[in-house]
N, C-alpha and C positions, 0 to 999 in steps of 0.2 A: 503494500499499499504505499502510495506516494503522499508526503504531508505538505501542506501549505503553512507557511509559517508567517505569523503576524507579530509585529512588535509595537508595544505601547510605551511611550515615554512618560514617566511620572517622576517629578521632582529630580530630573537627571539620571533616573534609574530606568533601565529597560526592562519590561516584562514580556516575555516571549510566550505565544500560544501557537499550538500546532492543531490544524483542521486538516482531516483526511481529504484528498482530492477526490472527487466523485460524490460528495455530499449533494444533495438536491440544493441547486444555487438559489431558488426562490425562497428557502427556508432560511438562508443566511442574512444577517442584517447588511445594510448598504455600504457599512465601513469595512466588510469583509468579503465583498464581491469582486474586487478588482483582482485579476491575474496578472496585470502588467507590472505592478510594483511591489517588491517583496516586503517594504516597510510600510506599515498601515499605522498613520498617526491619528488619534482620536482627538479631535478639537474640543469636544464638549465633555471630556472625561471629568466627573466631579472631584471635588477635593476630598482625599480621604480623610478620616478623622485621625487625630494625633493623640496618642496617650500622654498625659502629662506625667512627669517624673516626680518622685518623692525620695528624699535620701533614706537609704536603708543599707546596712552592713550586715553581711553574714560573717560569724566568726566560728571557725571549725578547725581543729587540730592547729591552733596558733596561727591560723592565716585568716586575713581579712578580705572580704570580696564585696565591692559595691554592686547593688542591684537595685537600681532606681525604679523598677518595674514589678517589684515584690508584691505591692499591694494589690495587683491583678489577681493573685491567688486568693485572696479573701472573698469567697462567694456571697458573704453577707454584706460586703461593702457596697452601697448604693452607686457609688462612683464606678466601681468595677462592671457592675451589671448595665449601668447606663453607657459605658463605653462599648462593651459588647453589643447592646442594641444598636448603637452607631455604626459599628462595623458591619452588622448585618444589613442595616439600611443602605450603607454604602455598596455592599455587594449586590443587594437586590438593584439599586440604580445602575451600576455598571453593566449587569447582564441583561437589563430591561430590553434592549433591542433584539435580543434572541428569545424572548418570552414566549412566543407562538411557535418556535422551533422546539423549545424545550418541552413543550406540552405535547406536540405530535411525537416526539421521541418517547416522551412517558406513556402516552396512550399506544404506541406501538409495542412497547416492552410489556405493558400491562396485558395487551391483547394476546401474548404469547404465553401468559400464565393461566393455568386452570385454577381460578380462585376458589370454586366450590370444589374440594378435594376431600380424599379420605386416605389416611395412612394404611399400611398393611396392619391388620390386627394381629396381636400375639396373646397367648394364653398363659396365665400366671394363677395357679391355683383354679379357683372356680369361674373366674371372669376371664373374658376376653377384653383386652385394652386396645384402644386406638385414639388417634387424633384426628379431627376434622377442621377444615376451614370453610368459611362462608364469603360468597362475594361481598365486597364493600366493607367487610371487617379486616382489621389489621391483624389481629392475633388469633392463635388457634384455640381450639375448644376440645378439652380432654374428657374423654368419656370411656364407658365400659358396659359389658352386657354379661349377665350371668348365665353361664352354662352353654348358651348358643348364640350365634350372630343374628338368630331371629328373636332373640328375647328383646324386651323393653330397653330403651337406652337409659343409662344413669349418668348423670353429670358429675364429673370430679372437679373440674375447674374449667371455667369460661374466662380466659384471660382479657377477654375484651371488658367484661364486667369489672374486673380488678383494675383495669386501666381508666375507668371512668372517673374524671375529675384530676387524673394525674398527666403530666406532661411527658412521662416515660414510664414504661413498665416492662421488666424482665423476670421471666419465671426461673428460679434455679433448682433447688430439691424438690422432688415429688415422690414420695414414697408412702405406699399403703400398708397399713398395720397388717399382721399375720391373720387377725380374725375379720378382716375386710371392712371394718367399721369406721376406721379413722385415717385421715390423709394428713400426713407431715408434709409441708411445703414451704417455700421461700421465695420472697419477691424483694425487688429492688426497684424503687421508683425515683432514684436520685441520678441514675446513670453512672454513678461512681463504683459500681459493684458492692454495693453495702446491702446485703441481703438480710432480711428480717426473718426468722423462722416462725411459722404460725401452725395452727391446727385446726382441721376442719371434721365436724361430725357427718360421716357420710350416710347415716340413716336420717338424720333430722335436716342435714344441710346447714346447721348452725356453725359459725365460725367460734372457735372456743377461745378461751382467755390467753392461751399460751402466746408469748410474744418475747423472742429472744434476738437481740441485734448482732449484726456483725458474724453471722453464721456461714461457713463456708462449705460444709458438709454435715450430713445428718443421716441416721438410719434408725431403725427399729431392733429392739431385741424380740425374742420369740414370744414374750408374754403379752405383746400388744399394750404393754403400760410403761415400758422403759425405753427411753430414747438416749442416744448417744451423738454428740455432736462436737464439731470444731469451731472455734472462733478466731478471729484475726486481732492481731495488735494494732498500734497506732500507724505503724508501717506498712499496714495490710498484708502481714505475714500471718498465715494461720499457724498458731503456736500453742494452742491448748486443747485438749479434747475433755468434755464434761459428760457426765451421766446424770440423768434426771428421770425420776419416776413420776408420771403425771399426778397431779394432785399433792404431791410434797412440795415442801418449801425449799429444800436444799437442792443444790447442783454440786455432784461430787467431781472433784478434779481426778481425770483418770491419767493424764499424761500432759507434761508441760516440756517443751522444747526450748532449751536455752541457747542453742547453737543457731545464730541469726542467719546461717547459710541455709538451715533446712526449714521445711514446712510441713505441717502434719495434715491427715485427713483420716477419715473413719467411714468405713463402708461394710457391706455384707455380701458373702460369696454367693454364687449362684445356687448352690445347695441349701443355702440358708442355715447351714449347721453352725458356722462361725462368722464372727464380725472381725474385720481386719482394720488394724491401725497402721497406717503407713507414715514414714517420715522420710523425706527425700530433699537432696538439693539437686543441682543440675547434673552432677556426675556421680552421686552416691545415695544409696537408699538402705533402708531398713524397715522391717515389718514384724509386727506382734499379732497374735490371734487370741480371741475371747470366745468361749463356747457361747452361742446365741441364747441357750436356754440357762445360762448362768452369767448375766452380764456384770455381776458384781465381782467375778473372779479376776484375778491379777492377770494382766495381758502376759501371754508366754511369748517370749522372743524366738523368731524364726531363725535368723541368722545375723549377728552384730554387724553394724556398718563396717565397711572397709572402704578406704579412699578409692574412688574410680570404679567400685563395683555395685552395678545396679541390678535389681531383681524386683520381680512381682510374684505373688503368690495367690493360689486358689486351692481348694480341696476337691478331691474326687474320690469317693469311697473311703477308704481307711488312710489315704495318702495326701500329702500336701504336694502341689506340682509348683515348681519354680522355672519362670523364665528368667535366665541369669546370663550376665556376660563375663564371668569369671575365667573362661578359657578363650575369649575373643570378643571383639566388639560388636559382632553380629548376633550374640545371644545363642544359647542353647536351652533345651527344655530337659529337666529332670524331676523325678518323682521320689518322694520319700516317706517312710512311716513319721507320723507326726512326732512320736517320742524321741526320734534320733535325727530330726531334720537339722540340728545344729552340728551334726558330723557328716561332712561330705563324702566320707568313705562309705556311708551307708546309702548314698544316692543311686538312683537307677537312671541312667541316661536314656531319654526318649527320643530326643532329636540332638544330634551332635552339632558343634559350631560348623558353620560352612562359610569359607572365604567370600563365596559369591552369591549368598543369600542372607537377606536379613530376616530374622524372626521377629515380626512386629508385634505379635499378640497371640494368645491362645484362649479359646473359648471352650470351656468344659462342660459336657453334658453327661446324663446317666449312663448311655450306651454309646456314646461316641463323642469325638471332639474334633474342633476344627483349628488348624493352625494357620495363621495370617501371615504371609511371607511376602517378601519383596525380592524380585531377581531381574536383571536387566531392566531396570526401572519401572517394572510392571508388578502389580499386586497379584498375588496367588494365594487361593485358598485351598487348603490340603485337608481333605476329609478323611478321618480314620474311624471306621466302625468297629467296635469290639470283636475280635476273632477274624477280621478281613484285613487285608492289605490296605495301606494308604492309597488315595488316589486324588490327583489335582482336578479341580473343576475347571473344564475348559470354556473358553470364550471364543466366538467365532471370529471377532475383530481382530485386526492386526495390532491394535493399540487400544488398551482399556484402563480402567481403575476399578476397583472393587473393594468394598470393606463390609463387615458384618453390621447389621442393624439392631434395634431394639429387640431383645428376646430375653425373657425371664429366666 
C-alpha cells in the first residue's frame, strides 16, 4: 500500500500524517485532496491549549528532578480535568473536516460485526454457561441454563445494567459457587483497573452487601461459604491473599509477598479439588496448593522459587502436573505424586523439552488432556486421550492461529 504524507506546521513543529492512497477521494477533506504537493499547510488550524507549569520537585535516592507538569496527575484537581477537556475540544476541532468520513468508516466497520451474537456454551456442573450480545448494546450479557440448552434462561450479569450511570465499566472476576446459588464478581468503573469484589444471590437476584476494593483475583472454596482473594498495594502490585467466610467479620491473611518483584494470585484447578496460590515475577514463579474442602489449611509449597525457573501447576487424578522450564526455555511437562512433588527425582516426564517447540500451556481433563504448543510460528493443539497415542489437530489453512476457549 502506498501512503500519502501530509505535514502540518504548529508553532514551528511539524506533525506528519499518513493516508493510504486509494481511499475514496470524496470522503477526504479539501486540505488533503491535493496530489500535487506533498506538504499540506492548514491555514485555519486552531491554537492548541497549553498546560500551565507549577513548580514541583521529585526527590528520590538523593536525586532531585523538576517536573512542572506533575499537577496533571491529580485526577481530583479541577484545573487538570479542565485542561483535558480543552485538549479533547481541540482534537475534535482539528479533525472536524473529516467528521463525515469518520462516520462512514465507523458505519462500515460496524456493519461487518454481528452485533446480536451468542458464544459457544460450555457445561459446568448442572448448568450450561454462555455470553450473548444484543444490537445497540455495548456490553455482553452473561447467562446460563440448567440441564439443557432448551431450558429457560437465567441471568447471571448484564454488564449493560452495571454500566448505567457510569462513564466506564469493566468486568473482572466472575465465579459461581459450588452450590450454584451465589455469584462472586468484580467490576471497575474508573478505567484504572481498580476492581471491587461483590456478591450476587442468583436465586433472588439481589446484590448482597459484600464489597472489597482493589481485588485482582478471587475464587470459591468447596463449601460455597468461603472465598479467597488477592488485593493490590498502592503501587498496583497484587501482594496479599486473604480468606473470608461470608457473614463473618474477619478477613484472614493467608499470604503476604514482601519481595516487590513478585505478584500473587489465587485460583482453583479444573478438577476443583485444589486451590492454587501463585507468586511470580517476570522470570521466576512459585506455587502453593490448598485442599478446596479445607480452605483453612496451611498452603503446601509445590516447589520453592529458583531464579529464572518458571512453572505452572494443576492436578489430574492423584498427581500434580507441572509445565516447567527447568531444562530449557521452551518448557517441558512433568507429573508427580502430591506428596513428593518437591523432589524432582520422583517426577514423571510427560513431554520433554524441545528446542523447536514452545509448550505454551496444558488443559487437563478427566479422560484426556490438551497441550497448547507453538512451532514454526504457528499454534498447535495436541490431544492425548487416555490409552491412545497423541495426535495433533490439523488445520486446512497454510497459516492460522488457534487457542483454547472457556471450558470448565
